[in-house]
MDAnalysis code that builds the backbone (N, CA, C; Angstrom):
import MDAnalysis as mda
import numpy as np

u = mda.Universe.empty(483, n_residues=161, atom_resindex=np.repeat(np.arange(161), 3), trajectory=True)
u.add_TopologyAttr("name", ["N", "CA", "C"] * 161)
u.add_TopologyAttr("resid", np.arange(1, 162))
u.add_TopologyAttr("resname", ["MET", "GLN", "ARG", "ASP", "ASP", "GLY", "VAL", "TRP", "ASP", "PHE", "VAL", "PRO", "TYR", "PHE", "ALA", "TYR", "LEU", "GLU", "THR", "ILE", "ARG", "GLY", "GLN", "LEU", "PRO", "ALA", "PRO", "VAL", "HIS", "ALA", "PHE", "ALA", "THR", "ASP", "GLU", "ALA", "HIS", "TYR", "SER", "PHE", "SER", "SER", "PRO", "THR", "SER", "LEU", "HIS", "ASP", "ALA", "SER", "LEU", "LYS", "SER", "LEU", "VAL", "ILE", "ARG", "GLU", "ILE", "GLU", "GLY", "ASP", "ASP", "GLY", "ARG", "ARG", "THR", "SER", "ILE", "VAL", "VAL", "GLU", "THR", "CYS", "TYR", "LEU", "GLY", "PRO", "GLN", "GLY", "ASP", "ARG", "ASP", "ILE", "HIS", "ILE", "THR", "TYR", "GLY", "GLY", "VAL", "VAL", "GLY", "TYR", "ASP", "LEU", "HIS", "TYR", "ALA", "GLU", "VAL", "ARG", "PRO", "GLU", "THR", "HIS", "GLY", "TYR", "ARG", "ARG", "PRO", "PRO", "VAL", "HIS", "GLY", "ASP", "ILE", "ILE", "ALA", "HIS", "GLU", "ILE", "ARG", "ILE", "ASP", "ARG", "PRO", "GLY", "ILE", "VAL", "THR", "HIS", "GLU", "ILE", "HIS", "PHE", "ALA", "ASP", "GLY", "ALA", "GLY", "PHE", "THR", "ILE", "HIS", "PHE", "THR", "SER", "PHE", "GLU", "HIS", "LYS", "VAL", "THR", "ALA", "VAL", "ALA", "PRO", "ALA", "ARG", "PRO"])
u.atoms.positions = np.array([
    [-10.112, -0.612, 11.789],
    [-11.027, -1.089, 10.716],
    [-11.398, -2.464, 11.111],
    [-10.779, -3.310, 11.927],
    [-11.336, -4.546, 12.235],
    [-11.930, -4.500, 13.676],
    [-13.087, -4.807, 13.858],
    [-13.597, -4.808, 15.155],
    [-13.111, -5.914, 15.957],
    [-13.450, -5.803, 17.372],
    [-12.995, -6.868, 18.291],
    [-13.550, -8.333, 18.044],
    [-14.856, -8.323, 17.180],
    [-15.275, -9.450, 16.891],
    [-14.891, -10.035, 15.633],
    [-13.869, -9.488, 14.988],
    [-13.260, -9.981, 13.711],
    [-13.950, -9.382, 12.534],
    [-15.030, -8.653, 12.479],
    [-15.706, -8.021, 11.380],
    [-15.042, -6.809, 10.944],
    [-14.784, -6.614, 9.651],
    [-14.134, -5.398, 9.066],
    [-15.099, -4.374, 8.932],
    [-15.007, -3.212, 9.579],
    [-15.932, -2.066, 9.493],
    [-15.243, -0.885, 8.850],
    [-15.522, -0.561, 7.755],
    [-14.969, 0.597, 6.928],
    [-15.676, 1.842, 7.178],
    [-16.670, 1.877, 7.870],
    [-17.530, 3.109, 7.919],
    [-16.736, 4.270, 8.655],
    [-16.093, 3.923, 9.920],
    [-15.351, 4.975, 10.583],
    [-14.126, 5.527, 9.795],
    [-13.563, 4.514, 9.004],
    [-12.403, 4.993, 8.123],
    [-12.801, 5.867, 6.985],
    [-13.922, 5.605, 6.343],
    [-14.350, 6.475, 5.220],
    [-14.931, 7.793, 5.813],
    [-15.483, 7.778, 6.992],
    [-15.872, 9.022, 7.598],
    [-14.590, 9.910, 7.934],
    [-13.670, 9.360, 8.387],
    [-12.218, 10.050, 8.700],
    [-11.765, 10.493, 7.503],
    [-11.765, 9.806, 6.249],
    [-11.190, 10.322, 5.070],
    [-12.096, 11.691, 4.596],
    [-13.186, 11.660, 4.896],
    [-14.057, 12.955, 4.525],
    [-13.643, 14.016, 5.416],
    [-13.181, 13.902, 6.619],
    [-12.757, 15.003, 7.478],
    [-11.431, 15.557, 7.122],
    [-10.455, 14.711, 6.334],
    [-9.333, 15.280, 5.808],
    [-9.331, 15.581, 4.290],
    [-10.387, 15.463, 3.790],
    [-10.632, 15.604, 2.219],
    [-9.743, 16.866, 1.774],
    [-9.774, 17.946, 2.354],
    [-9.186, 19.075, 1.856],
    [-7.631, 19.079, 2.004],
    [-7.140, 18.167, 2.913],
    [-5.726, 18.059, 3.104],
    [-5.152, 17.083, 2.117],
    [-5.925, 16.296, 1.499],
    [-5.423, 15.167, 0.604],
    [-5.191, 15.743, -0.796],
    [-3.981, 15.425, -1.486],
    [-4.005, 15.838, -2.959],
    [-5.036, 14.939, -3.677],
    [-5.548, 15.554, -4.724],
    [-6.710, 14.924, -5.494],
    [-6.468, 13.449, -5.823],
    [-5.138, 13.120, -6.386],
    [-4.970, 11.742, -6.705],
    [-5.114, 10.748, -5.433],
    [-4.644, 11.251, -4.365],
    [-4.717, 10.436, -3.028],
    [-6.062, 10.347, -2.654],
    [-6.920, 11.408, -2.647],
    [-8.267, 11.450, -2.205],
    [-9.090, 10.458, -3.210],
    [-8.941, 10.552, -4.512],
    [-9.560, 9.741, -5.332],
    [-9.262, 8.112, -5.032],
    [-8.064, 7.813, -4.711],
    [-7.613, 6.538, -4.481],
    [-8.277, 6.015, -3.197],
    [-8.001, 6.883, -2.138],
    [-8.371, 6.540, -0.762],
    [-9.904, 6.290, -0.597],
    [-10.756, 7.118, -1.358],
    [-12.192, 6.901, -1.191],
    [-12.856, 5.981, -2.074],
    [-12.248, 5.397, -2.887],
    [-12.683, 4.453, -3.825],
    [-12.738, 3.098, -3.028],
    [-14.044, 2.552, -2.745],
    [-14.226, 1.385, -1.947],
    [-13.611, 0.136, -2.558],
    [-13.473, 0.229, -4.002],
    [-12.962, -0.937, -4.739],
    [-11.456, -1.196, -4.369],
    [-10.846, -0.263, -3.749],
    [-9.413, -0.459, -3.244],
    [-9.389, -1.114, -1.987],
    [-10.487, -1.377, -1.401],
    [-10.516, -2.130, -0.052],
    [-11.215, -3.381, -0.014],
    [-12.222, -3.500, -1.097],
    [-13.141, -4.632, -1.243],
    [-12.512, -5.952, -1.074],
    [-13.137, -6.863, -0.598],
    [-12.768, -8.221, -0.583],
    [-12.957, -9.045, -1.872],
    [-13.725, -8.313, -2.791],
    [-13.997, -9.091, -4.038],
    [-13.603, -8.175, -5.328],
    [-12.996, -6.956, -5.279],
    [-12.756, -6.313, -6.396],
    [-11.396, -6.474, -6.889],
    [-11.330, -6.766, -8.173],
    [-9.888, -6.930, -8.891],
    [-8.869, -5.979, -8.876],
    [-9.173, -4.628, -8.350],
    [-8.337, -3.654, -8.262],
    [-8.117, -3.266, -6.654],
    [-8.644, -4.155, -5.853],
    [-8.466, -3.937, -4.367],
    [-6.887, -4.304, -3.980],
    [-6.395, -3.592, -2.951],
    [-5.054, -4.011, -2.435],
    [-5.319, -5.200, -1.451],
    [-6.608, -5.447, -0.902],
    [-6.818, -6.603, -0.095],
    [-6.520, -7.870, -0.889],
    [-5.746, -8.716, -0.377],
    [-5.284, -9.946, -0.856],
    [-4.422, -9.783, -2.113],
    [-3.981, -8.546, -2.493],
    [-2.896, -8.382, -3.416],
    [-1.650, -8.850, -2.753],
    [-0.589, -9.169, -3.698],
    [0.666, -9.535, -3.181],
    [1.745, -8.591, -3.782],
    [2.721, -8.236, -2.967],
    [3.900, -7.513, -3.427],
    [4.759, -8.102, -4.426],
    [5.009, -7.426, -5.542],
    [5.811, -7.831, -6.536],
    [7.126, -7.113, -6.508],
    [7.118, -5.797, -6.153],
    [8.382, -4.980, -6.032],
    [8.002, -3.760, -5.228],
    [9.163, -3.378, -4.582],
    [9.291, -2.124, -3.873],
    [10.622, -1.526, -4.185],
    [10.634, -0.342, -4.834],
    [11.916, 0.299, -5.228],
    [11.898, 1.715, -4.529],
    [13.051, 1.910, -3.984],
    [13.265, 3.211, -3.317],
    [14.491, 3.888, -4.240],
    [14.106, 4.973, -4.756],
    [15.029, 5.786, -5.650],
    [15.294, 7.233, -5.122],
    [16.407, 7.618, -5.362],
    [16.784, 9.067, -5.131],
    [16.836, 9.770, -6.491],
    [16.187, 10.788, -6.668],
    [16.018, 11.497, -7.716],
    [16.987, 12.814, -7.749],
    [17.643, 12.880, -8.950],
    [18.621, 14.026, -9.055],
    [17.983, 15.249, -9.671],
    [18.388, 16.406, -9.287],
    [17.897, 17.617, -9.857],
    [18.793, 18.002, -10.994],
    [18.469, 19.128, -11.754],
    [19.187, 19.593, -12.818],
    [20.729, 19.843, -12.629],
    [21.063, 20.094, -11.412],
    [22.487, 20.343, -10.806],
    [23.269, 18.933, -10.554],
    [22.636, 17.915, -10.641],
    [23.258, 16.599, -10.367],
    [23.222, 16.273, -8.957],
    [22.648, 17.035, -8.137],
    [22.512, 16.663, -6.645],
    [21.089, 15.916, -6.464],
    [21.140, 15.014, -5.553],
    [19.955, 14.229, -5.238],
    [18.993, 15.149, -4.390],
    [17.829, 15.285, -4.952],
    [16.946, 16.300, -4.310],
    [15.735, 15.561, -3.617],
    [15.303, 14.428, -4.075],
    [14.161, 13.903, -3.423],
    [14.123, 12.298, -3.510],
    [13.157, 11.687, -2.834],
    [13.077, 10.242, -2.748],
    [11.764, 9.989, -3.319],
    [11.671, 8.792, -4.208],
    [10.500, 8.257, -4.696],
    [10.435, 6.797, -4.402],
    [9.284, 6.380, -3.897],
    [9.254, 4.967, -3.664],
    [8.154, 4.462, -4.802],
    [8.588, 3.376, -5.520],
    [7.581, 2.769, -6.391],
    [7.207, 1.398, -5.989],
    [5.920, 1.048, -6.007],
    [5.472, -0.296, -5.499],
    [4.704, -0.985, -6.645],
    [4.841, -2.144, -6.734],
    [3.962, -2.903, -7.705],
    [3.325, -4.235, -6.960],
    [2.066, -4.360, -7.129],
    [1.382, -5.475, -6.499],
    [0.662, -6.366, -7.590],
    [0.768, -7.605, -7.363],
    [-0.171, -8.506, -8.274],
    [-1.615, -8.346, -7.607],
    [-2.507, -8.074, -8.470],
    [-4.082, -7.873, -8.000],
    [-4.441, -9.106, -7.323],
    [-5.404, -9.067, -6.574],
    [-5.882, -10.226, -5.863],
    [-6.466, -11.381, -6.625],
    [-6.648, -11.172, -7.959],
    [-7.248, -12.049, -8.884],
    [-6.123, -12.654, -10.008],
    [-5.026, -12.002, -9.686],
    [-3.851, -12.432, -10.520],
    [-3.978, -12.051, -11.852],
    [-4.761, -11.069, -12.240],
    [-4.862, -10.697, -13.737],
    [-4.506, -9.136, -13.935],
    [-3.875, -8.445, -12.948],
    [-3.472, -7.219, -13.220],
    [-2.369, -6.801, -12.253],
    [-1.487, -5.811, -12.477],
    [-0.617, -5.223, -11.575],
    [-1.129, -3.904, -11.040],
    [-0.990, -3.647, -9.930],
    [-1.405, -2.340, -9.325],
    [-0.190, -1.483, -8.950],
    [0.080, -0.451, -9.546],
    [1.284, 0.339, -9.331],
    [0.915, 1.510, -8.532],
    [1.757, 1.780, -7.478],
    [1.495, 2.959, -6.653],
    [2.907, 3.571, -6.541],
    [3.009, 4.776, -6.984],
    [4.310, 5.604, -6.805],
    [4.049, 6.896, -5.923],
    [4.955, 6.842, -4.893],
    [4.885, 7.998, -3.838],
    [6.057, 8.888, -4.151],
    [5.659, 10.192, -4.319],
    [6.812, 11.119, -4.650],
    [6.932, 12.100, -3.358],
    [8.040, 12.834, -3.375],
    [8.290, 13.794, -2.121],
    [8.131, 12.818, -0.881],
    [8.847, 11.757, -1.034],
    [8.924, 10.948, 0.263],
    [9.811, 11.683, 1.244],
    [9.213, 11.871, 2.605],
    [9.919, 12.360, 3.602],
    [10.325, 11.428, 4.675],
    [9.725, 10.218, 4.561],
    [10.080, 9.093, 5.556],
    [9.426, 7.711, 5.125],
    [9.975, 6.740, 5.618],
    [9.470, 5.352, 5.452],
    [9.902, 4.575, 6.371],
    [9.282, 3.474, 6.638],
    [9.432, 2.451, 7.683],
    [9.086, 1.099, 7.083],
    [10.042, 0.212, 6.988],
    [9.868, -1.194, 6.469],
    [10.062, -2.159, 7.578],
    [9.099, -3.019, 7.691],
    [9.278, -4.086, 8.868],
    [8.895, -5.419, 8.282],
    [9.619, -6.467, 8.728],
    [9.550, -7.825, 8.211],
    [9.603, -8.729, 9.519],
    [8.537, -9.481, 9.589],
    [8.468, -10.456, 10.868],
    [8.879, -11.837, 10.300],
    [9.934, -12.392, 10.840],
    [10.399, -13.802, 10.595],
    [9.344, -14.664, 10.862],
    [9.053, -15.614, 9.844],
    [8.160, -16.747, 10.160],
    [9.062, -17.788, 10.741],
    [8.717, -18.205, 11.878],
    [9.512, -19.287, 12.506],
    [8.679, -20.606, 12.687],
    [9.258, -21.686, 12.453],
    [8.519, -23.020, 12.582],
    [7.994, -23.131, 14.080],
    [8.813, -22.759, 14.985],
    [8.341, -23.058, 16.470],
    [7.165, -22.094, 16.787],
    [6.716, -21.051, 16.033],
    [5.585, -20.333, 16.434],
    [4.510, -20.642, 15.463],
    [4.737, -20.952, 14.261],
    [3.714, -21.253, 13.398],
    [3.403, -22.780, 13.057],
    [4.277, -23.618, 13.588],
    [4.090, -25.056, 13.454],
    [4.425, -25.563, 12.096],
    [5.042, -24.818, 11.145],
    [5.401, -25.349, 9.889],
    [6.438, -24.419, 9.317],
    [7.244, -25.001, 8.232],
    [8.309, -24.351, 7.643],
    [7.807, -23.966, 6.243],
    [8.048, -22.748, 5.813],
    [7.781, -22.281, 4.491],
    [8.731, -21.198, 4.005],
    [8.819, -20.810, 2.918],
    [9.740, -19.843, 2.444],
    [9.383, -18.321, 3.027],
    [10.319, -17.653, 3.260],
    [10.048, -16.236, 3.875],
    [9.400, -15.191, 2.737],
    [8.122, -15.158, 2.867],
    [7.352, -14.193, 1.959],
    [6.605, -13.310, 2.835],
    [6.045, -12.133, 2.217],
    [5.188, -11.237, 2.883],
    [3.646, -11.742, 3.093],
    [3.267, -12.530, 2.205],
    [1.852, -12.730, 2.141],
    [1.024, -11.854, 1.667],
    [-0.281, -12.068, 1.591],
    [-1.172, -11.040, 0.902],
    [-1.365, -9.879, 1.861],
    [-1.752, -8.746, 1.213],
    [-2.019, -7.501, 2.048],
    [-3.437, -7.756, 2.683],
    [-3.449, -7.621, 4.003],
    [-4.737, -7.780, 4.775],
    [-5.303, -6.411, 5.024],
    [-4.485, -5.318, 5.150],
    [-5.217, -4.000, 5.386],
    [-4.188, -2.912, 4.935],
    [-4.756, -1.805, 4.590],
    [-4.108, -0.482, 4.267],
    [-4.970, 0.594, 4.664],
    [-4.157, 1.646, 5.074],
    [-5.013, 2.877, 5.247],
    [-4.160, 4.200, 4.948],
    [-4.853, 5.153, 4.501],
    [-4.157, 6.459, 4.271],
    [-4.741, 7.430, 5.270],
    [-3.740, 8.393, 5.715],
    [-4.025, 9.248, 6.798],
    [-3.165, 10.412, 6.754],
    [-3.493, 11.395, 7.417],
    [-2.627, 12.600, 7.567],
    [-2.080, 12.701, 8.967],
    [-0.563, 12.477, 8.990],
    [0.040, 12.622, 10.283],
    [0.538, 14.004, 10.780],
    [0.677, 14.897, 9.843],
    [1.038, 16.219, 9.962],
    [0.688, 16.984, 8.622],
    [0.495, 18.260, 8.903],
    [0.097, 19.102, 7.625],
    [0.973, 18.944, 6.504],
    [0.254, 18.728, 5.390],
    [1.152, 18.560, 4.063],
    [1.636, 17.218, 3.756],
    [1.808, 16.307, 4.793],
    [2.401, 15.096, 4.645],
    [1.363, 13.952, 4.827],
    [1.178, 13.097, 3.757],
    [0.202, 11.938, 3.731],
    [0.917, 10.771, 4.011],
    [0.318, 9.848, 4.748],
    [0.986, 8.563, 5.140],
    [0.012, 7.362, 4.590],
    [0.730, 6.328, 4.051],
    [0.059, 5.079, 3.578],
    [0.715, 4.009, 4.317],
    [-0.096, 3.323, 4.953],
    [0.273, 2.172, 5.858],
    [-0.248, 0.876, 5.289],
    [0.681, -0.141, 5.043],
    [0.261, -1.487, 4.521],
    [0.580, -2.583, 5.385],
    [-0.189, -3.437, 5.663],
    [0.111, -4.599, 6.500],
    [-0.122, -5.938, 5.730],
    [0.701, -6.803, 5.870],
    [0.664, -8.014, 5.200],
    [0.362, -9.177, 6.070],
    [-0.255, -10.251, 5.541],
    [-0.768, -11.430, 6.300],
    [0.305, -11.952, 7.263],
    [1.576, -12.034, 6.915],
    [2.590, -12.560, 7.717],
    [3.369, -11.697, 8.660],
    [2.709, -10.540, 8.868],
    [3.287, -9.675, 9.904],
    [4.129, -8.549, 9.374],
    [4.538, -8.547, 8.043],
    [5.403, -7.550, 7.401],
    [4.622, -6.386, 7.217],
    [5.227, -5.235, 6.928],
    [4.356, -4.109, 6.338],
    [5.466, -3.023, 6.244],
    [4.871, -1.915, 5.684],
    [5.505, -0.634, 5.604],
    [4.653, 0.465, 5.622],
    [5.318, 1.572, 6.065],
    [4.645, 3.021, 6.110],
    [5.450, 3.897, 5.323],
    [4.700, 4.715, 4.418],
    [5.338, 5.693, 3.726],
    [4.735, 7.070, 3.838],
    [5.645, 8.070, 4.030],
    [5.122, 9.529, 4.352],
    [5.561, 10.256, 2.986],
    [4.659, 10.841, 2.326],
    [4.852, 11.395, 1.052],
    [3.966, 12.761, 0.780],
    [4.278, 13.440, -0.356],
    [3.531, 14.517, -0.685],
    [2.845, 14.452, -1.990],
    [3.203, 13.454, -2.762],
    [2.565, 13.298, -3.998],
    [2.345, 11.729, -4.457],
    [1.619, 11.358, -5.179],
    [1.065, 10.012, -5.363],
    [0.589, 9.632, -6.852],
    [0.904, 8.505, -7.301],
    [0.314, 8.147, -8.695],
    [-0.053, 6.698, -8.400],
    [-1.246, 6.466, -9.107],
    [-1.804, 5.049, -9.009],
    [-2.187, 4.668, -10.325],
    [-1.796, 3.397, -10.795],
    [-2.286, 2.952, -12.196],
    [-2.371, 1.394, -12.092],
    [-3.315, 0.992, -12.892],
    [-3.428, -0.453, -13.121],
    [-3.144, -0.939, -14.405],
    [-2.409, -2.018, -14.557],
    [-2.081, -2.609, -15.986],
    [-2.512, -4.077, -15.883],
    [-2.806, -4.467, -17.094],
    [-3.190, -5.945, -17.335],
    [-1.998, -6.731, -17.219],
    [-2.270, -7.933, -16.788],
    [-0.933, -8.876, -16.745],
    [-1.279, -9.948, -17.881],
    [-0.300, -10.154, -18.685],
    [-0.440, -11.154, -19.650],
    [-0.708, -12.535, -19.026],
    [-1.688, -13.261, -19.667],
    [-1.982, -14.708, -19.124],
    [-0.780, -15.570, -19.375],
    [-0.636, -16.462, -18.382],
    [0.476, -17.378, -18.366],
    [0.303, -18.376, -19.363],
    [1.462, -18.733, -20.054],
    [1.302, -19.762, -21.283],
    [1.314, -21.099, -20.728],
    [0.476, -22.080, -21.196],
    [0.443, -23.388, -20.732],
    [1.771, -24.140, -20.945],
])
């Protein structure tokens, strides 16, 4: 998505999404092809949003046995006025990575945080399994492989003075 000259180019990504249209569940396709979710100025974009929470849950079936994994994420939108919730169902794999920020490499000391999201992409890695990969400014990120998806946006109450 980012060219060698530093300019972000979404044309090849959106063209790719059209080639996998029939393989994406409808909610995933609707989310993935909405340019507002990538825009540098949209209040519903994941670009410049920050992670509020990531929860991994095991779901129990009627017989009490654990039958599936759900990953629930919540991000503070880039303008700080809404939460963006994404829930991944039927999770078949995930990878979380965090890059330690060290004063000797960055020249300053600060608390360990993820930073804002700089990029994310949805793709098909194998039939029936969708992947969402998210990269944060400070080198952290995660990849989730799933079969179902829910996205919603909720307003954040203004902070009291």
